[in-house]
Every structure is written in structure tokens, then in C-alpha cells.
DOFI-478246 format. One record per residue (C-alpha): chain; x, y, z. Coordinates in pm, 1 decimal, decimal comma. Layout:
N
(A (X Y Z))
...
# end
This chain:
198
(A (-3160,3 666,9 1390,5))
(A (-3143,9 633,5 1017,3))
(A (-3421,6 458,5 834,3))
(A (-3278,1 157,6 597,7))
(A (-3419,3 366,8 304,8))
(A (-3200,8 648,4 376,9))
(A (-2888,8 432,2 420,4))
(A (-2655,9 456,2 84,6))
(A (-2747,7 173,6 -144,6))
(A (-2365,1 -52,2 -204,0))
(A (-2327,9 -161,1 -581,4))
(A (-2302,2 -526,1 -572,7))
(A (-1998,9 -492,8 -810,4))
(A (-1844,5 -266,5 -479,3))
(A (-1971,6 -508,9 -264,3))
(A (-1779,0 -801,7 -379,4))
(A (-1461,5 -558,1 -409,2))
(A (-1497,2 -507,0 -21,2))
(A (-1499,9 -862,0 51,3))
(A (-1238,2 -893,7 -146,4))
(A (-1027,1 -654,8 45,3))
(A (-1166,0 -750,3 405,1))
(A (-1062,2 -1105,3 349,1))
(A (-670,0 -995,0 170,8))
(A (-387,6 -1202,3 354,9))
(A (-124,6 -1046,0 476,5))
(A (181,5 -1127,1 679,2))
(A (130,4 -1150,4 1053,6))
(A (411,8 -863,1 1133,2))
(A (154,7 -625,6 1041,7))
(A (-145,1 -464,3 1209,8))
(A (-412,7 -385,3 948,6))
(A (-727,3 -294,0 1009,5))
(A (-1005,2 -92,3 834,5))
(A (-995,1 289,5 893,4))
(A (-1281,9 554,6 794,0))
(A (-1233,7 636,0 375,2))
(A (-1173,0 962,1 233,7))
(A (-1468,4 1142,9 100,7))
(A (-1518,8 1316,7 -206,1))
(A (-1314,9 1121,1 -421,4))
(A (-1550,0 883,1 -528,9))
(A (-1907,9 754,3 -483,3))
(A (-1788,5 450,5 -270,5))
(A (-1440,9 403,5 -93,0))
(A (-1256,9 180,3 148,3))
(A (-926,1 244,7 323,9))
(A (-720,6 10,1 518,9))
(A (-450,9 111,9 763,4))
(A (-112,6 -126,1 820,3))
(A (149,2 -44,5 1059,3))
(A (485,4 -294,8 1121,3))
(A (433,3 -491,0 1459,5))
(A (499,5 -334,6 1728,3))
(A (301,2 -83,4 1736,7))
(A (274,4 193,2 1962,3))
(A (-100,7 249,4 2083,6))
(A (-257,3 551,7 1933,2))
(A (78,8 643,0 1695,5))
(A (186,2 483,2 1407,8))
(A (441,3 226,1 1395,4))
(A (800,8 320,2 1416,1))
(A (901,7 57,6 1214,3))
(A (678,0 126,8 922,6))
(A (340,1 226,6 823,8))
(A (75,8 242,2 522,6))
(A (-262,5 289,5 423,2))
(A (-461,9 175,5 140,0))
(A (-757,3 340,3 -33,8))
(A (-995,4 146,5 -289,1))
(A (-1214,1 404,1 -472,6))
(A (-1498,2 308,1 -670,6))
(A (-1742,8 501,9 -944,2))
(A (-1919,2 349,6 -1202,1))
(A (-1869,8 639,4 -1400,0))
(A (-1483,0 489,0 -1454,0))
(A (-1322,6 846,5 -1492,9))
(A (-1128,9 864,5 -1799,0))
(A (-812,7 930,5 -1612,8))
(A (-879,0 589,3 -1405,5))
(A (-929,4 352,0 -1715,5))
(A (-1170,1 178,0 -1498,8))
(A (-1447,2 158,1 -1225,9))
(A (-1182,2 119,9 -972,7))
(A (-858,8 287,2 -823,4))
(A (-620,9 211,8 -568,6))
(A (-443,9 517,6 -380,3))
(A (-173,1 402,9 -127,8))
(A (144,9 455,8 58,5))
(A (422,5 269,2 275,2))
(A (674,9 425,5 426,0))
(A (971,0 357,5 688,2))
(A (1275,6 408,3 839,7))
(A (1556,4 323,4 647,9))
(A (1972,7 296,2 776,8))
(A (2132,2 618,6 705,1))
(A (2393,0 391,9 471,9))
(A (2102,2 281,8 265,8))
(A (1920,2 629,8 270,1))
(A (2245,5 825,2 82,6))
(A (2236,9 554,2 -197,2))
(A (2098,1 759,8 -508,5))
(A (1916,5 457,8 -599,4))
(A (1742,4 368,2 -338,0))
(A (1394,9 574,8 -446,1))
(A (1411,2 373,1 -827,3))
(A (1472,5 17,0 -643,2))
(A (1177,1 122,7 -398,8))
(A (910,9 170,4 -685,8))
(A (1052,4 -165,8 -865,3))
(A (981,6 -319,8 -548,8))
(A (568,7 -211,5 -557,9))
(A (581,1 -362,6 -964,9))
(A (774,9 -663,8 -842,8))
(A (472,3 -762,0 -560,7))
(A (171,7 -656,1 -794,3))
(A (350,6 -924,4 -1060,3))
(A (416,5 -1178,0 -757,5))
(A (60,5 -1165,4 -655,2))
(A (-77,9 -1190,7 -981,8))
(A (-236,4 -811,5 -908,3))
(A (-321,3 -725,3 -1284,0))
(A (-367,8 -324,9 -1338,9))
(A (-298,7 -56,2 -1548,1))
(A (-220,2 348,3 -1558,8))
(A (2,2 326,8 -1280,7))
(A (157,0 640,9 -1098,3))
(A (348,1 754,1 -835,8))
(A (649,9 874,4 -641,6))
(A (908,3 723,4 -434,9))
(A (1051,2 976,9 -173,1))
(A (1353,8 933,0 49,4))
(A (1412,2 1229,8 328,0))
(A (1751,1 1286,0 505,2))
(A (1712,3 1419,5 815,8))
(A (1980,9 1577,4 1118,1))
(A (1883,8 1672,6 1441,1))
(A (1972,2 2010,0 1585,1))
(A (1954,6 2204,1 1937,5))
(A (1738,8 2003,3 2100,2))
(A (1695,7 1691,3 1861,9))
(A (2068,6 1708,8 1852,8))
(A (2099,6 1343,5 2049,2))
(A (1893,0 1195,5 1786,2))
(A (2171,3 1209,5 1506,7))
(A (2089,8 1182,1 1128,6))
(A (1770,6 993,4 984,3))
(A (1661,3 858,1 654,9))
(A (1314,5 771,5 577,0))
(A (1162,1 595,5 259,8))
(A (802,5 669,9 140,6))
(A (608,4 510,4 -158,0))
(A (299,9 681,9 -275,3))
(A (121,5 487,5 -584,1))
(A (-241,5 448,0 -749,7))
(A (-297,1 219,9 -1019,5))
(A (-610,9 69,8 -1162,0))
(A (-665,2 -233,5 -1045,9))
(A (-865,6 -516,3 -1238,0))
(A (-1193,3 -598,7 -1135,0))
(A (-1058,0 -929,6 -1016,3))
(A (-706,5 -821,9 -852,7))
(A (-856,4 -613,5 -594,3))
(A (-780,2 -868,2 -278,6))
(A (-461,8 -902,5 -482,3))
(A (-361,7 -521,4 -463,0))
(A (-404,4 -540,5 -73,1))
(A (-187,1 -776,0 -41,0))
(A (119,4 -670,1 -276,8))
(A (58,6 -310,9 -102,8))
(A (73,3 -535,5 197,6))
(A (440,5 -681,0 80,7))
(A (568,1 -362,6 -18,5))
(A (496,6 -204,5 308,4))
(A (722,4 -541,0 452,5))
(A (1002,1 -471,3 236,5))
(A (1046,7 -136,2 262,3))
(A (1053,8 -217,8 656,6))
(A (1331,8 -446,2 599,1))
(A (1123,2 -765,8 679,0))
(A (1330,5 -1068,7 552,7))
(A (1049,7 -1182,8 250,3))
(A (881,3 -1475,1 308,9))
(A (978,4 -1829,7 103,0))
(A (610,2 -1828,2 -4,7))
(A (736,2 -1473,1 -132,0))
(A (1064,0 -1568,1 -280,5))
(A (898,0 -1857,8 -458,2))
(A (615,5 -1625,6 -628,9))
(A (899,2 -1353,6 -749,5))
(A (1114,2 -1668,8 -874,5))
(A (866,9 -1834,1 -1098,9))
(A (677,8 -1465,7 -1236,8))
(A (1093,4 -1380,1 -1305,8))
(A (1134,1 -1694,7 -1501,8))
(A (821,9 -1711,7 -1684,0))
(A (954,5 -1334,9 -1807,7))
(A (1289,8 -1479,8 -1912,7))
# end
């Protein structure tokens, strides 16, 4: 058994971020839980996984799934522009007619930006990809027919006081990609943000 002296010390600023991540509020259609964080990316990290319910035990949801990682490095890597960095993805199957839309990837990225704005999740240095995959089954998989999937992979530097809001924005993106209707609260938040920009 490790002694308390051998356990890594969690800096206070990261401790507050951990609390914000763990207290983030997401829609009841999501099953959210903490998972082991990747190692080697930063001195401190926390990771969350989310699946759109219903979930098949032990497998990613057939409706949508995602991962959220918060990295903390007090040395503030130049590429980050701050001590924190979010790395996340969200993916879900699409209806085929939506999958062939040439603008669906561009729209998916706008969903992330809108979700961050709606949650008041201040950030900088955002980057990422939105990918649509079209597939056709052959041979033993011919019965599955055509399929489509959308995936957004993104990273950004959250403001120190916007870590919890970043989790919530990511969860909203996952719900949106999975085709869940927006909540009345989300519609109100987004409408007020758009009005303020107008």
C-alpha cells in the first residue's frame, strides 16, 4: 500500500477544476462517468466518458458516444496559451440523407462553437476536425445496408473559470449530434446569445 507521501500532490488550481468537471450538469439522456485519464500528455488530467442512453453494457452507445479530457500543465505550453487544455470527441450515427449533405461537417463544428457560447464557456485556441463517414455493407454485412456517422474531435484552452461549462458544452454537442431535440433552456440560452451578437 502506497504511503500518503508517495501520492502525487494535486495543485489547488487543478483541484478546483476537478470539482468543476465532476459537478458539471448534463442532460438526463446522457450517462456520464469518470474514466482513467490518458498519461503522458500533461502532469495532471481527468477524463469523462458519455453515452447517449440506452447503453449496451460494456459497449459504446449505438446512439452516440464521446470522451472529454481536461489536461493541466502549470508550465503553460506555448501551443495551449494557458495551463488547461480540453481534448474531446463526440460521435453518433446519422440518417443517410443527412450524411450525404456536403455541409454537415461544417454545421457540426458550428454546433460546438454555439454550445460553448450558450454555456458561457470562455475559451481560446480552438482547433479540431468534423468528419462524416459513409459506409456500405458487403458480403456478410450486406444486410446492414448503407450507413453514416458524424464525429467531431476538438481541443481548446478553457478559461480557468469555465472548465465546468466546457464539459456541459461538450455534452450538449454530443446530444445535438445524436439528434436529441434541444431543451427549452438550451433554446433560451442560444437565442439570448445570438440576440446579444446581433
